[in-house]
Biopython code that builds the backbone (N, CA, C, O; Angstrom):
import numpy as np
from Bio.PDB.StructureBuilder import StructureBuilder

atoms = [
    (1, "MET", "N", (0.809, -1.206, 0.000)),
    (1, "MET", "CA", (0.000, 0.000, 0.000)),
    (1, "MET", "C", (0.855, 1.275, 0.000)),
    (1, "MET", "O", (0.544, 2.202, -0.749)),
    (2, "PRO", "N", (1.913, 1.357, 0.806)),
    (2, "PRO", "CA", (2.743, 2.560, 0.761)),
    (2, "PRO", "C", (3.389, 2.758, -0.615)),
    (2, "PRO", "O", (3.615, 3.886, -1.052)),
    (3, "PHE", "N", (3.681, 1.634, -1.291)),
    (3, "PHE", "CA", (4.259, 1.734, -2.638)),
    (3, "PHE", "C", (3.281, 2.393, -3.608)),
    (3, "PHE", "O", (3.692, 3.228, -4.415)),
    (4, "VAL", "N", (2.000, 2.037, -3.549)),
    (4, "VAL", "CA", (0.975, 2.627, -4.422)),
    (4, "VAL", "C", (0.820, 4.112, -4.127)),
    (4, "VAL", "O", (0.675, 4.919, -5.046)),
    (5, "ILE", "N", (0.849, 4.470, -2.861)),
    (5, "ILE", "CA", (0.731, 5.884, -2.475)),
    (5, "ILE", "C", (1.944, 6.663, -2.988)),
    (5, "ILE", "O", (1.802, 7.796, -3.449)),
    (6, "ALA", "N", (3.121, 6.071, -2.911)),
    (6, "ALA", "CA", (4.341, 6.739, -3.405)),
    (6, "ALA", "C", (4.267, 6.930, -4.923)),
    (6, "ALA", "O", (4.621, 7.994, -5.432)),
    (7, "VAL", "N", (3.811, 5.910, -5.639)),
    (7, "VAL", "CA", (3.681, 6.019, -7.102)),
    (7, "VAL", "C", (2.667, 7.083, -7.459)),
    (7, "VAL", "O", (2.902, 7.896, -8.353)),
    (8, "LEU", "N", (1.522, 7.084, -6.758)),
    (8, "LEU", "CA", (0.512, 8.126, -7.028)),
    (8, "LEU", "C", (1.053, 9.521, -6.691)),
    (8, "LEU", "O", (0.739, 10.488, -7.385)),
    (9, "GLY", "N", (1.856, 9.630, -5.642)),
    (9, "GLY", "CA", (2.468, 10.916, -5.289)),
    (9, "GLY", "C", (3.433, 11.390, -6.363)),
    (9, "GLY", "O", (3.438, 12.569, -6.717)),
    (10, "VAL", "N", (4.248, 10.482, -6.883)),
    (10, "VAL", "CA", (5.195, 10.842, -7.944)),
    (10, "VAL", "C", (4.442, 11.229, -9.216)),
    (10, "VAL", "O", (4.795, 12.210, -9.870)),
    (11, "LEU", "N", (3.408, 10.466, -9.567)),
    (11, "LEU", "CA", (2.605, 10.804, -10.749)),
    (11, "LEU", "C", (1.900, 12.152, -10.583)),
    (11, "LEU", "O", (1.824, 12.940, -11.526)),
    (12, "GLY", "N", (1.384, 12.408, -9.376)),
    (12, "GLY", "CA", (0.732, 13.699, -9.101)),
    (12, "GLY", "C", (1.715, 14.854, -9.207)),
    (12, "GLY", "O", (1.402, 15.900, -9.775)),
    (13, "ALA", "N", (2.908, 14.652, -8.654)),
    (13, "ALA", "CA", (3.927, 15.706, -8.729)),
    (13, "ALA", "C", (4.355, 15.938, -10.173)),
    (13, "ALA", "O", (4.543, 17.079, -10.593)),
    (14, "ALA", "N", (4.508, 14.850, -10.935)),
    (14, "ALA", "CA", (4.892, 14.990, -12.345)),
    (14, "ALA", "C", (3.805, 15.732, -13.131)),
    (14, "ALA", "O", (4.106, 16.588, -13.963)),
    (15, "ALA", "N", (2.538, 15.395, -12.857)),
    (15, "ALA", "CA", (1.440, 16.079, -13.543)),
    (15, "ALA", "C", (1.396, 17.563, -13.167)),
    (15, "ALA", "O", (1.165, 18.422, -14.019)),
    (16, "PHE", "N", (1.619, 17.854, -11.880)),
    (16, "PHE", "CA", (1.622, 19.249, -11.423)),
    (16, "PHE", "C", (2.719, 20.044, -12.115)),
    (16, "PHE", "O", (2.468, 21.137, -12.623)),
    (17, "TRP", "N", (3.950, 19.498, -12.140)),
    (17, "TRP", "CA", (5.061, 20.223, -12.761)),
    (17, "TRP", "C", (4.914, 20.300, -14.277)),
    (17, "TRP", "O", (5.322, 21.290, -14.883)),
    (18, "TRP", "N", (4.338, 19.271, -14.900)),
    (18, "TRP", "CA", (4.083, 19.326, -16.345)),
    (18, "TRP", "C", (3.121, 20.459, -16.657)),
    (18, "TRP", "O", (3.343, 21.224, -17.595)),
    (19, "TYR", "N", (2.037, 20.572, -15.862)),
    (19, "TYR", "CA", (1.069, 21.646, -16.067)),
    (19, "TYR", "C", (1.723, 23.010, -15.842)),
    (19, "TYR", "O", (1.474, 23.955, -16.591)),
    (20, "ARG", "N", (2.555, 23.104, -14.812)),
    (20, "ARG", "CA", (3.239, 24.369, -14.530)),
    (20, "ARG", "C", (4.182, 24.774, -15.656)),
    (20, "ARG", "O", (4.220, 25.946, -16.029)),
    (21, "MET", "N", (4.943, 23.832, -16.203)),
    (21, "MET", "CA", (5.860, 24.118, -17.304)),
    (21, "MET", "C", (5.090, 24.525, -18.551)),
    (21, "MET", "O", (5.517, 25.407, -19.297)),
    (22, "LYS", "N", (3.952, 23.876, -18.771)),
    (22, "LYS", "CA", (3.117, 24.236, -19.911)),
    (22, "LYS", "C", (2.617, 25.683, -19.768)),
    (22, "LYS", "O", (2.640, 26.445, -20.735)),
    (23, "ALA", "N", (2.173, 26.055, -18.580)),
    (23, "ALA", "CA", (1.703, 27.421, -18.337)),
    (23, "ALA", "C", (2.846, 28.428, -18.480)),
    (23, "ALA", "O", (2.645, 29.518, -19.014)),
    (24, "MET", "N", (4.037, 28.071, -18.009)),
    (24, "MET", "CA", (5.189, 28.973, -18.144)),
    (24, "MET", "C", (5.574, 29.141, -19.612)),
    (24, "MET", "O", (5.973, 30.229, -20.027)),
    (25, "ASN", "N", (5.458, 28.073, -20.398)),
    (25, "ASN", "CA", (5.759, 28.147, -21.821)),
    (25, "ASN", "C", (4.786, 29.087, -22.529)),
    (25, "ASN", "O", (5.193, 29.887, -23.371)),
    (26, "GLU", "N", (3.501, 28.991, -22.186)),
    (26, "GLU", "CA", (2.504, 29.882, -22.777)),
    (26, "GLU", "C", (2.765, 31.336, -22.370)),
    (26, "GLU", "O", (2.628, 32.244, -23.190)),
    (27, "ALA", "N", (3.137, 31.556, -21.114)),
    (27, "ALA", "CA", (3.434, 32.914, -20.656)),
    (27, "ALA", "C", (4.647, 33.475, -21.388)),
    (27, "ALA", "O", (4.658, 34.645, -21.769)),
    (28, "ALA", "N", (5.675, 32.636, -21.588)),
    (28, "ALA", "CA", (6.863, 33.098, -22.321)),
    (28, "ALA", "C", (6.508, 33.426, -23.765)),
    (28, "ALA", "O", (7.019, 34.396, -24.325)),
    (29, "ARG", "N", (5.631, 32.619, -24.375)),
    (29, "ARG", "CA", (5.196, 32.909, -25.746)),
    (29, "ARG", "C", (4.434, 34.230, -25.816)),
    (29, "ARG", "O", (4.612, 35.009, -26.752)),
    (30, "ASP", "N", (3.580, 34.475, -24.814)),
    (30, "ASP", "CA", (2.830, 35.742, -24.782)),
    (30, "ASP", "C", (3.771, 36.932, -24.644)),
    (30, "ASP", "O", (3.586, 37.955, -25.305)),
    (31, "VAL", "N", (4.775, 36.801, -23.789)),
    (31, "VAL", "CA", (5.741, 37.891, -23.607)),
    (31, "VAL", "C", (6.509, 38.131, -24.904)),
    (31, "VAL", "O", (6.709, 39.278, -25.305)),
    (32, "ALA", "N", (6.940, 37.055, -25.562)),
    (32, "ALA", "CA", (7.664, 37.202, -26.828)),
    (32, "ALA", "C", (6.775, 37.842, -27.888)),
    (32, "ALA", "O", (7.251, 38.641, -28.694)),
    (33, "ASP", "N", (5.492, 37.500, -27.896)),
    (33, "ASP", "CA", (4.555, 38.088, -28.852)),
    (33, "ASP", "C", (4.398, 39.583, -28.614)),
    (33, "ASP", "O", (4.385, 40.369, -29.561)),
    (34, "VAL", "N", (4.281, 39.973, -27.360)),
    (34, "VAL", "CA", (4.151, 41.398, -27.031)),
    (34, "VAL", "C", (5.418, 42.145, -27.427)),
    (34, "VAL", "O", (5.343, 43.242, -27.981)),
    (35, "ILE", "N", (6.570, 41.567, -27.149)),
    (35, "ILE", "CA", (7.842, 42.214, -27.510)),
    (35, "ILE", "C", (7.934, 42.367, -29.024)),
    (35, "ILE", "O", (8.370, 43.407, -29.517)),
    (36, "GLY", "N", (7.527, 41.339, -29.762)),
    (36, "GLY", "CA", (7.544, 41.417, -31.222)),
    (36, "GLY", "C", (6.624, 42.499, -31.746)),
    (36, "GLY", "O", (6.969, 43.222, -32.681)),
    (37, "ARG", "N", (5.441, 42.610, -31.136)),
    (37, "ARG", "CA", (4.514, 43.659, -31.579)),
    (37, "ARG", "C", (5.061, 45.053, -31.277)),
    (37, "ARG", "O", (4.913, 45.966, -32.089)),
    (38, "VAL", "N", (5.687, 45.220, -30.126)),
    (38, "VAL", "CA", (6.271, 46.520, -29.771)),
    (38, "VAL", "C", (7.407, 46.870, -30.738)),
    (38, "VAL", "O", (7.495, 48.004, -31.210)),
    (39, "GLN", "N", (8.273, 45.896, -31.028)),
    (39, "GLN", "CA", (9.367, 46.154, -31.961)),
    (39, "GLN", "C", (8.835, 46.489, -33.352)),
    (39, "GLN", "O", (9.363, 47.380, -34.015)),
    (40, "GLY", "N", (7.797, 45.786, -33.799)),
    (40, "GLY", "CA", (7.191, 46.085, -35.096)),
    (40, "GLY", "C", (6.588, 47.475, -35.122)),
    (40, "GLY", "O", (6.691, 48.191, -36.118)),
    (41, "SER", "N", (5.955, 47.851, -34.017)),
    (41, "SER", "CA", (5.375, 49.190, -33.938)),
    (41, "SER", "C", (6.455, 50.266, -34.006)),
    (41, "SER", "O", (6.276, 51.289, -34.667)),
    (42, "VAL", "N", (7.562, 50.038, -33.332)),
    (42, "VAL", "CA", (8.667, 51.003, -33.364)),
    (42, "VAL", "C", (9.232, 51.103, -34.782)),
    (42, "VAL", "O", (9.507, 52.200, -35.267)),
    (43, "ARG", "N", (9.406, 49.948, -35.449)),
    (43, "ARG", "CA", (9.916, 49.974, -36.830)),
    (43, "ARG", "C", (8.967, 50.709, -37.764)),
    (43, "ARG", "O", (9.398, 51.508, -38.595)),
    (44, "ARG", "N", (7.649, 50.432, -37.623)),
    (44, "ARG", "CA", (6.672, 51.112, -38.491)),
    (44, "ARG", "C", (6.673, 52.615, -38.250)),
    (44, "ARG", "O", (6.571, 53.395, -39.197)),
    (45, "LYS", "N", (6.788, 53.026, -36.989)),
    (45, "LYS", "CA", (6.827, 54.458, -36.671)),
    (45, "LYS", "C", (8.062, 55.105, -37.279)),
    (45, "LYS", "O", (7.991, 56.213, -37.810)),
    (46, "LYS", "N", (9.203, 54.406, -37.202)),
    (46, "LYS", "CA", (10.444, 54.924, -37.779)),
    (46, "LYS", "C", (10.313, 55.055, -39.294)),
    (46, "LYS", "O", (10.735, 56.058, -39.869)),
    (47, "LEU", "N", (9.732, 54.046, -39.940)),
    (47, "LEU", "CA", (9.553, 54.118, -41.392)),
    (47, "LEU", "C", (8.591, 55.230, -41.790)),
    (47, "LEU", "O", (8.808, 55.926, -42.782)),
    (48, "ARG", "N", (7.515, 55.392, -41.000)),
    (48, "ARG", "CA", (6.578, 56.484, -41.296)),
    (48, "ARG", "C", (7.257, 57.845, -41.164)),
    (48, "ARG", "O", (7.015, 58.746, -41.967)),
    (49, "LYS", "N", (8.105, 57.989, -40.151)),
    (49, "LYS", "CA", (8.816, 59.248, -39.953)),
    (49, "LYS", "C", (9.769, 59.516, -41.115)),
    (49, "LYS", "O", (9.864, 60.645, -41.595)),
    (50, "GLN", "N", (10.479, 58.470, -41.570)),
    (50, "GLN", "CA", (11.382, 58.632, -42.713)),
    (50, "GLN", "C", (10.610, 58.976, -43.972)),
    (50, "GLN", "O", (11.056, 59.805, -44.766)),
    (51, "ALA", "N", (9.459, 58.350, -44.165)),
    (51, "ALA", "CA", (8.658, 58.635, -45.350)),
    (51, "ALA", "C", (8.100, 60.053, -45.313)),
    (51, "ALA", "O", (7.968, 60.698, -46.354)),
    (52, "ALA", "N", (7.774, 60.537, -44.123)),
    (52, "ALA", "CA", (7.246, 61.896, -44.010)),
    (52, "ALA", "C", (8.320, 62.929, -44.320)),
    (52, "ALA", "O", (8.008, 64.025, -44.786)),
    (53, "LEU", "N", (9.585, 62.591, -44.067)),
    (53, "LEU", "CA", (10.668, 63.531, -44.339)),
    (53, "LEU", "C", (11.083, 63.528, -45.810)),
    (53, "LEU", "O", (11.831, 64.405, -46.242)),
    (54, "SER", "N", (10.612, 62.565, -46.570)),
    (54, "SER", "CA", (10.989, 62.468, -47.970)),
    (54, "SER", "C", (10.409, 63.626, -48.765)),
    (54, "SER", "O", (9.228, 63.941, -48.612)),
    (55, "PRO", "N", (11.209, 64.266, -49.609)),
    (55, "PRO", "CA", (10.681, 65.383, -50.395)),
    (55, "PRO", "C", (9.685, 64.912, -51.452)),
    (55, "PRO", "O", (8.865, 65.705, -51.914)),
    (56, "LEU", "N", (9.739, 63.642, -51.842)),
    (56, "LEU", "CA", (8.819, 63.161, -52.868)),
    (56, "LEU", "C", (7.389, 63.019, -52.362)),
    (56, "LEU", "O", (6.462, 62.960, -53.170)),
    (57, "THR", "N", (7.187, 62.962, -51.059)),
    (57, "THR", "CA", (5.830, 62.842, -50.533)),
    (57, "THR", "C", (5.049, 64.141, -50.700)),
    (57, "THR", "O", (3.819, 64.124, -50.677)),
    (58, "ALA", "N", (5.740, 65.260, -50.867)),
    (58, "ALA", "CA", (5.061, 66.537, -51.030)),
    (58, "ALA", "C", (4.657, 66.796, -52.476)),
    (58, "ALA", "O", (3.941, 67.759, -52.748)),
    (59, "ILE", "N", (5.101, 65.957, -53.407)),
    (59, "ILE", "CA", (4.809, 66.153, -54.833)),
    (59, "ILE", "C", (3.626, 65.285, -55.218)),
    (59, "ILE", "O", (3.632, 64.076, -54.987)),
    (60, "ASP", "N", (2.606, 65.907, -55.810)),
    (60, "ASP", "CA", (1.398, 65.179, -56.187)),
    (60, "ASP", "C", (1.473, 64.602, -57.594)),
    (60, "ASP", "O", (0.905, 63.541, -57.854)),
    (61, "ASP", "N", (2.164, 65.283, -58.505)),
    (61, "ASP", "CA", (2.218, 64.860, -59.898)),
    (61, "ASP", "C", (3.325, 63.815, -60.080)),
    (61, "ASP", "O", (4.471, 64.086, -59.723)),
    (62, "PRO", "N", (3.020, 62.630, -60.623)),
    (62, "PRO", "CA", (4.043, 61.602, -60.781)),
    (62, "PRO", "C", (5.148, 61.997, -61.758)),
    (62, "PRO", "O", (6.289, 61.561, -61.604)),
    (63, "VAL", "N", (4.830, 62.807, -62.751)),
    (63, "VAL", "CA", (5.843, 63.235, -63.726)),
    (63, "VAL", "C", (6.855, 64.150, -63.041)),
    (63, "VAL", "O", (8.060, 64.014, -63.248)),
    (64, "VAL", "N", (6.370, 65.065, -62.240)),
    (64, "VAL", "CA", (7.256, 65.978, -61.520)),
    (64, "VAL", "C", (8.088, 65.184, -60.501)),
    (64, "VAL", "O", (9.265, 65.482, -60.296)),
    (65, "ALA", "N", (7.487, 64.188, -59.873)),
    (65, "ALA", "CA", (8.219, 63.360, -58.916)),
    (65, "ALA", "C", (9.331, 62.583, -59.619)),
    (65, "ALA", "O", (10.445, 62.489, -59.104)),
    (66, "ALA", "N", (9.033, 62.029, -60.788)),
    (66, "ALA", "CA", (10.048, 61.291, -61.541)),
    (66, "ALA", "C", (11.175, 62.219, -61.981)),
    (66, "ALA", "O", (12.347, 61.856, -61.883)),
    (67, "ALA", "N", (10.836, 63.410, -62.463)),
    (67, "ALA", "CA", (11.855, 64.372, -62.888)),
    (67, "ALA", "C", (12.716, 64.809, -61.698)),
    (67, "ALA", "O", (13.932, 64.951, -61.827)),
    (68, "THR", "N", (12.096, 65.014, -60.571)),
    (68, "THR", "CA", (12.840, 65.391, -59.366)),
    (68, "THR", "C", (13.800, 64.281, -58.953)),
    (68, "THR", "O", (14.947, 64.544, -58.589)),
    (69, "LEU", "N", (13.329, 63.054, -59.011)),
    (69, "LEU", "CA", (14.176, 61.927, -58.643)),
    (69, "LEU", "C", (15.339, 61.762, -59.610)),
    (69, "LEU", "O", (16.470, 61.526, -59.184)),
    (70, "ILE", "N", (15.078, 61.881, -60.885)),
    (70, "ILE", "CA", (16.148, 61.777, -61.885)),
    (70, "ILE", "C", (17.158, 62.895, -61.704)),
    (70, "ILE", "O", (18.364, 62.657, -61.775)),
    (71, "THR", "N", (16.688, 64.099, -61.473)),
    (71, "THR", "CA", (17.581, 65.229, -61.262)),
    (71, "THR", "C", (18.437, 65.021, -60.010)),
    (71, "THR", "O", (19.622, 65.352, -60.004)),
    (72, "ALA", "N", (17.843, 64.479, -58.967)),
    (72, "ALA", "CA", (18.599, 64.224, -57.736)),
    (72, "ALA", "C", (19.681, 63.177, -57.972)),
    (72, "ALA", "O", (20.792, 63.298, -57.456)),
    (73, "ILE", "N", (19.353, 62.146, -58.753)),
    (73, "ILE", "CA", (20.346, 61.103, -59.040)),
    (73, "ILE", "C", (21.489, 61.659, -59.882)),
    (73, "ILE", "O", (22.656, 61.369, -59.619)),
    (74, "VAL", "N", (21.158, 62.451, -60.886)),
    (74, "VAL", "CA", (22.179, 63.006, -61.779)),
    (74, "VAL", "C", (23.066, 63.999, -61.031)),
    (74, "VAL", "O", (24.267, 64.074, -61.292)),
    (75, "SER", "N", (22.493, 64.748, -60.119)),
    (75, "SER", "CA", (23.255, 65.796, -59.438)),
    (75, "SER", "C", (24.063, 65.265, -58.255)),
    (75, "SER", "O", (24.664, 66.062, -57.535)),
    (76, "GLU", "N", (24.100, 63.968, -58.031)),
    (76, "GLU", "CA", (24.909, 63.432, -56.938)),
    (76, "GLU", "C", (26.395, 63.662, -57.161)),
    (76, "GLU", "O", (27.130, 63.872, -56.196)),
    (77, "ASN", "N", (26.853, 63.630, -58.392)),
    (77, "ASN", "CA", (28.272, 63.809, -58.696)),
    (77, "ASN", "C", (28.684, 65.276, -58.712)),
    (77, "ASN", "O", (29.879, 65.569, -58.710)),
    (78, "GLY", "N", (27.776, 66.161, -58.726)),
    (78, "GLY", "CA", (28.075, 67.589, -58.745)),
    (78, "GLY", "C", (26.879, 68.358, -59.287)),
    (78, "GLY", "O", (25.900, 67.758, -59.733)),
    (79, "PRO", "N", (26.954, 69.665, -59.251)),
    (79, "PRO", "CA", (25.820, 70.457, -59.723)),
    (79, "PRO", "C", (25.630, 70.318, -61.235)),
    (79, "PRO", "O", (26.576, 70.065, -61.982)),
    (80, "ILE", "N", (24.402, 70.490, -61.650)),
    (80, "ILE", "CA", (24.078, 70.449, -63.079)),
    (80, "ILE", "C", (24.186, 71.878, -63.608)),
    (80, "ILE", "O", (23.429, 72.759, -63.199)),
    (81, "LEU", "N", (25.118, 72.093, -64.505)),
    (81, "LEU", "CA", (25.320, 73.424, -65.075)),
    (81, "LEU", "C", (24.321, 73.654, -66.202)),
    (81, "LEU", "O", (23.874, 72.701, -66.839)),
    (82, "PRO", "N", (23.965, 74.927, -66.454)),
    (82, "PRO", "CA", (23.015, 75.203, -67.528)),
    (82, "PRO", "C", (23.505, 74.713, -68.887)),
    (82, "PRO", "O", (22.684, 74.350, -69.729)),
    (83, "SER", "N", (24.821, 74.690, -69.129)),
    (83, "SER", "CA", (25.331, 74.230, -70.415)),
    (83, "SER", "C", (25.170, 72.717, -70.587)),
    (83, "SER", "O", (25.166, 72.226, -71.716)),
    (84, "ALA", "N", (25.039, 71.978, -69.491)),
    (84, "ALA", "CA", (24.904, 70.533, -69.559)),
    (84, "ALA", "C", (23.473, 70.063, -69.667)),
    (84, "ALA", "O", (23.236, 68.882, -69.920)),
    (85, "ARG", "N", (22.517, 70.942, -69.484)),
    (85, "ARG", "CA", (21.111, 70.545, -69.535)),
    (85, "ARG", "C", (20.691, 70.321, -70.966)),
    (85, "ARG", "O", (21.106, 71.040, -71.876)),
    (86, "LEU", "N", (19.867, 69.320, -71.149)),
    (86, "LEU", "CA", (19.325, 69.026, -72.472)),
    (86, "LEU", "C", (17.967, 69.661, -72.607)),
    (86, "LEU", "O", (17.213, 69.750, -71.637)),
    (87, "SER", "N", (17.657, 70.096, -73.781)),
    (87, "SER", "CA", (16.360, 70.688, -74.039)),
    (87, "SER", "C", (15.549, 69.699, -74.881)),
    (87, "SER", "O", (15.924, 69.383, -76.010)),
    (88, "PHE", "N", (14.462, 69.225, -74.335)),
    (88, "PHE", "CA", (13.611, 68.273, -75.042)),
    (88, "PHE", "C", (12.463, 68.978, -75.765)),
    (88, "PHE", "O", (11.663, 68.322, -76.431)),
    (89, "ALA", "N", (12.374, 70.290, -75.644)),
    (89, "ALA", "CA", (11.260, 71.034, -76.232)),
    (89, "ALA", "C", (11.609, 71.545, -77.638)),
    (89, "ALA", "O", (10.933, 72.452, -78.123)),
    (90, "ARG", "N", (12.598, 71.024, -78.289)),
    (90, "ARG", "CA", (12.993, 71.502, -79.618)),
    (90, "ARG", "C", (12.039, 71.117, -80.673)),
    (90, "ARG", "O", (12.243, 71.451, -81.840)),
]
sb = StructureBuilder()
sb.init_structure("model")
sb.init_model(0)
sb.init_chain("A")
sb.init_seg("    ")
for serial, (resi, resn, name, xyz) in enumerate(atoms, 1):
    if name == "N":
        sb.init_residue(resn, " ", resi, " ")
    sb.init_atom(name, np.array(xyz, "f"), 0.0, 1.0, " ", f" {name:<3s}", serial, name[0])
structure = sb.get_structure()
C-alpha cells in the first residue's frame, strides 16, 4: 500500500510540474509576442517618420516626382550646369 501511495504521489507531482511548465511556456510565448509587436510598432513608426521627411511625398504629380528623382540622381556627382542641360522642347 505505501508503494501505491508513493507512485501516485510521484505521478501527481509529475502532472503538477508538467502543467506548470506548460503554463510557463505559454506565458513566455505571450511575452515574446508582445515584444515582437512593440518592436514592429517602433519599426513602423520609424519608417513612417522617414517617409514623411521624404521630399517626394510633397509632390502630387508623378511626372514631376520622376523628374525630381532623376535630377537628384544626376546631381549626386556635382551640380548640373546650364550648359549641360538638355532641351527636349525643340
